[in-house]
C-alpha positions in Angstrom: -31.7 -40.5 38.2 -34.5 -40.3 35.7 -38.1 -41.0 36.4 -37.9 -44.4 34.7 -34.9 -45.2 36.8 -36.8 -44.3 39.9 -39.6 -46.7 39.0 -37.2 -49.5 38.4 -35.3 -48.9 41.6 -38.3 -48.7 43.9 -40.6 -51.1 42.0 -43.6 -48.7 42.6 -45.5 -46.5 40.2 -45.9 -43.9 42.9 -42.2 -43.3 43.2 -41.9 -42.8 39.4 -44.9 -40.5 39.3 -43.4 -38.4 42.1 -40.2 -38.1 40.2 -41.9 -36.8 37.1 -42.0 -33.1 36.6 -45.3 -31.9 37.9 -47.5 -29.7 35.7 -47.5 -26.1 36.9 -51.2 -25.3 37.6 -50.5 -21.6 36.9 -49.3 -22.4 33.3 -52.8 -22.2 31.6 -53.5 -18.9 33.3 -50.1 -17.6 32.2 -50.8 -18.8 28.7 -54.1 -17.0 28.6 -52.4 -13.8 29.9 -49.8 -14.0 27.1 -52.5 -14.4 24.5 -54.5 -11.4 25.9 -51.3 -9.3 26.0 -50.4 -10.3 22.4 -53.9 -9.3 21.2 -53.8 -6.0 23.0 -50.4 -5.2 21.5 -51.6 -6.1 18.0 -54.7 -4.0 18.5 -52.7 -1.0 19.7 -50.2 -0.9 16.8 -52.2 1.6 14.7 -52.1 4.1 17.6 -48.3 4.3 17.4 -47.2 3.4 13.9 -47.4 5.3 10.6 -49.3 4.2 7.6 -46.7 2.0 5.8 -46.0 -0.3 8.8 -49.7 -0.7 9.5 -50.3 -1.7 5.8 -47.5 -4.1 6.1 -49.0 -5.5 9.3 -52.4 -6.0 7.5 -50.6 -8.1 4.9 -48.8 -10.1 7.5 -52.1 -10.9 9.3 -53.8 -12.0 6.1 -50.9 -14.1 5.0 -50.6 -15.6 8.5 -54.2 -16.8 8.3 -53.3 -18.5 5.0 -50.3 -20.1 6.7 -52.5 -21.4 9.5 -54.7 -23.2 7.0 -51.6 -24.8 5.5 -50.6 -25.9 9.0 -54.1 -27.4 9.5 -53.4 -29.8 6.6 -49.6 -30.2 6.8 -48.9 -30.2 10.5 -52.2 -31.4 12.0 -53.5 -33.8 9.4 -50.2 -34.8 7.8 -51.1 -33.7 4.3 -48.4 -31.4 3.0 -50.0 -29.0 0.6 -49.0 -26.3 -2.0 -52.6 -25.7 -3.1 -54.0 -23.4 -0.4 -53.3 -20.4 -2.6 -56.1 -21.6 -4.9 -58.7 -21.1 -2.1 -57.0 -17.9 -1.0 -57.4 -16.6 -4.5 -61.1 -17.8 -4.7 -61.9 -15.8 -1.6 -59.9 -12.8 -2.7 -61.4 -12.6 -6.2 -64.9 -13.3 -4.9 -64.6 -10.5 -2.4 -63.2 -8.2 -5.0 -66.1 -8.9 -7.5 -68.7 -8.5 -4.7 -67.1 -5.2 -3.7 -67.1 -3.9 -7.3 -70.5 -5.1 -8.5 -72.7 -5.8 -5.4 -71.7 -4.2 -2.1 -68.6 -2.8 -0.3 -69.7 -4.3 3.0 -66.8 -6.3 4.4 -68.9 -8.8 6.3 -70.8 -9.8 3.1 -67.4 -10.1 1.2 -66.1 -12.3 4.0 -69.1 -14.7 3.9 -69.1 -14.9 0.1 -65.3 -15.3 -0.1 -65.2 -18.1 2.5 -68.2 -19.9 1.0 -66.7 -19.7 -2.5 -63.4 -21.1 -1.3 -65.2 -23.8 0.7 -67.1 -24.9 -2.4 -64.0 -25.0 -4.5 -62.2 -27.0 -1.8 -65.0 -29.5 -1.6 -64.9 -30.1 -5.4 -61.2 -30.3 -5.7 -60.6 -32.0 -2.4 -62.9 -34.8 -3.2 -60.2 -36.0 -5.6 -57.1 -34.6 -3.8 -57.7 -36.3 -0.4 -57.9 -39.8 -2.0 -54.1 -39.5 -2.3 -51.4 -39.0 0.4 -47.8 -38.1 0.9 -45.8 -36.8 -2.1 -48.7 -37.6 -4.5 -51.0 -35.4 -2.5 -48.4 -32.6 -2.5 -48.1 -32.8 -6.3 -51.9 -32.9 -6.7 -52.3 -29.7 -4.6 -49.4 -28.1 -6.5 -51.4 -28.8 -9.7 -54.5 -27.3 -8.2 -52.6 -24.2 -7.3 -51.0 -23.8 -10.7 -54.3 -24.4 -12.5 -56.0 -21.7 -10.4 -53.1 -19.4 -11.2 -53.4 -20.0 -14.9 -57.1 -19.6 -14.8 -56.9 -16.3 -13.1 -54.3 -15.2 -15.6 -56.6 -15.9 -18.5 -60.0 -14.6 -17.4 -60.7 -11.1 -18.7 -63.7 -10.8 -16.4 -61.4 -10.6 -13.4 -58.7 -8.6 -15.1 -56.6 -11.5 -16.4 -52.9 -10.9 -16.0 -53.4 -7.2 -15.1 -55.3 -8.3 -11.9 -58.5 -7.1 -10.4 -58.2 -3.3 -9.7 -60.7 -0.6 -8.8 -61.8 -2.4 -5.6 -63.6 0.1 -3.4 -62.7 0.6 0.3 -64.7 -1.6 2.6 -67.4 -0.7 5.0 -68.2 -2.6 8.2 -71.6 -1.2 9.0 -74.2 -1.2 6.2 -74.4 2.3 4.8 -71.4 3.4 6.9 -68.4 5.4 5.8 -65.7 3.6 3.8 -62.6 2.7 5.8 -59.9 4.6 4.0 -57.6 5.1 7.0 -55.0 2.3 7.2 -55.5 1.8 11.0 -59.2 1.1 10.6 -58.6 -1.4 7.8 -55.9 -3.0 9.9 -58.4 -3.5 12.8 -60.8 -5.3 10.4 -58.0 -7.5 9.1 -57.0 -8.3 12.7 -60.6 -9.2 13.5 -60.7 -11.6 10.5 -57.4 -13.1 11.5 -58.4 -13.6 15.2 -61.7 -15.1 14.1 -60.0 -17.5 11.7 -57.3 -18.4 14.2 -59.9 -19.1 16.9 -61.8 -21.3 14.5 -58.6 -23.2 13.7 -57.9 -23.8 17.4 -61.5 -24.9 18.0 -61.2 -27.4 15.1 -57.9 -28.8 16.4 -59.4 -29.4 19.9 -62.6 -30.9 18.6 -63.3 -34.6 17.8 -62.5 -33.7 14.2 -59.1 -32.4 15.3 -58.4 -35.7 17.1 -59.3 -37.6 14.0 -57.1 -35.4 11.9 -54.1 -36.1 14.2 -55.0 -39.8 14.0 -54.7 -39.6 10.3 -51.4 -37.9 10.6 -50.0 -40.3 13.2 -51.4 -43.6 11.8 -53.8 -43.6 9.0 -53.2 -47.2 8.1 -53.9 -48.2 11.8 -57.2 -46.3 11.7 -58.1 -48.1 8.5 -57.2 -51.5 10.0 -59.6 -50.7 12.9 -62.3 -50.1 10.4 -62.2 -46.3 10.5 -63.0 -44.5 7.2 -60.4 -41.7 7.0 -61.7 -40.2 3.7 -64.5 -38.1 5.4 -62.1 -36.8 8.0 -59.5 -35.7 5.4 -62.2 -34.1 3.1 -63.8 -32.2 6.0 -60.4 -30.9 7.1 -59.6 -29.9 3.6 -62.9 -28.0 3.2 -62.4 -26.2 6.6 -58.9 -25.2 5.6 -60.2 -24.0 2.2 -62.9 -21.8 3.8 -60.4 -20.2 6.2 -58.0 -19.6 3.3 -60.8 -17.9 1.5 -61.3 -15.7 4.6 -57.6 -14.8 4.4 -58.1 -13.8 0.8 -60.9 -11.4 1.7 -58.7 -9.9 4.3 -55.9 -9.5 1.8 -58.2 -7.7 -0.6 -59.5 -5.4 2.1 -55.9 -4.4 2.9 -54.5 -4.1 -0.6 -57.7 -3.4 -2.7 -56.1 -5.3 -5.5 -55.5 -9.0 -6.4 -53.6 -10.4 -9.3 -52.6 -13.9 -10.5 -49.1 -13.3 -9.0 -50.7 -13.6 -5.6 -51.7 -17.1 -6.5 -48.4 -18.1 -7.9 -46.0 -20.8 -6.7 -43.9 -18.3 -4.7 -46.9 -17.6 -2.5 -47.6 -21.3 -2.0 -44.0 -22.1 -1.3 -43.6 -19.2 1.2 -46.7 -20.4 3.0 -45.4 -24.0 3.3 -42.0 -22.8 4.4 -43.6 -20.5 7.0 -45.1 -23.6 8.6 -41.7 -25.3 8.6 -40.0 -22.2 10.0 -42.6 -21.7 12.7 -43.2 -25.3 13.7 -45.7 -27.6 12.1 -48.7 -28.6 14.0 -48.7 -25.8 16.5 -50.8 -23.1 14.7 -49.2 -20.2 16.6 -45.7 -21.1 15.5 -46.5 -20.7 11.8 -48.0 -17.3 12.5 -44.6 -16.2 13.7 -43.0 -17.8 10.7 -45.4 -15.9 8.4 -44.5 -12.7 10.0 -40.8 -13.4 9.5 -41.3 -14.2 5.8 -43.3 -11.1 5.0 -40.9 -8.9 7.0 -37.9 -10.3 5.2 -39.6 -10.2 1.8 -41.3 -6.8 1.9 -39.2 -4.8 4.4 -35.7 -6.1 4.9 -35.3 -6.7 1.2 -35.3 -3.0 0.6 -32.0 -2.7 2.6 -30.3 -5.4 0.4 -31.1 -4.0 -3.0 -34.3 -6.1 -3.4 -32.6 -9.5 -2.8 -35.4 -10.6 -0.5 -35.5 -14.1 -2.0 -31.8 -14.7 -1.3 -32.2 -13.4 2.2 -35.2 -15.7 2.8 -33.2 -18.6 1.5 -30.5 -17.9 4.0 -33.1 -17.6 6.8 -34.5 -21.0 6.0 -31.1 -22.7 5.7 -30.2 -21.3 9.1 -33.5 -22.4 10.6 -33.0 -25.9 9.4 -29.7 -26.2 11.4 -30.5 -23.9 14.4 -34.3 -24.6 14.8 -34.9 -28.1 13.3 -38.4 -28.2 14.9 -39.2 -24.6 14.2 -39.6 -21.6 16.4 -42.4 -23.3 18.4 -40.2 -26.3 19.0 -37.5 -24.1 20.4 -40.0 -22.6 22.7 -41.2 -26.0 23.9 -37.6 -27.1 24.6 -37.0 -24.0 26.7 -40.1 -24.5 28.6 -39.2 -28.1 29.4 -35.8 -27.1 30.5 -37.3 -24.6 32.8 -39.7 -27.2 34.2 -36.9 -29.6 34.9 -34.8 -27.2 37.0 
């Protein structure tokens, strides 16, 4: 008999509470152990893999951080977006220009890129977050397309040829440039972990609770006298800043940025990664991002470059097999294990 049935049968709350599955006190410790193990495995990859897989891993991590920002808006705040590539591009181009004309220090590039993206997000988000639903989606699509066209037309940043000649990064002022793929990977991993940690802190903060309140019942919050506009704008700016940080990591790994990296394909892949991984979980979309890049950039070489077709098949299968994404499947398995 279910827990609700036990409550009805006995007429006591205690009986129903006793019948509910008890939370395993060791689960938080196990979760922390899994996180530490995952970080150690990621950090150890350059010690065992050759140059190409490490370069691919750097791109996966940078793209995964971009996907996390999409999830902050789409999954946590309930604002489906196709415009995060605009702030990704702002961070990437800013970092590239700083590297060419000012300094090759990666920390300076990270700060400037994140600040530039946050400023752009504040300006554009002031208008975008006044909308919601499909209107918001279309507004962010327009923002992404405008940034793509702007990058394609500005000669100062290479126009359609992209921004090339970006020097290798340094981490310590006056230090040696990081030309070895493994060292660059470790920097990108550090940026990814810092951005992911910031996203988790935001989600667990009072701002994060307000963001979920907007997602679950914005009209109810307004009826209670809560002004949701500042919440949505702040969430938008935070997501924009983290997307800019992802852009700086992408430039550090590739030493090149072009308007193609700001195109609709990139925006669509980011949003689909959230759906594939499980919206609102942060860690699920990271796995979804890894799947997308691996299929697009690695598996496609085995199917005569038909990566787009292969990705389409993956997403169609995911809709039927994993309707709540990879993270949702994990939650279901955990619940089944707890009910045994």
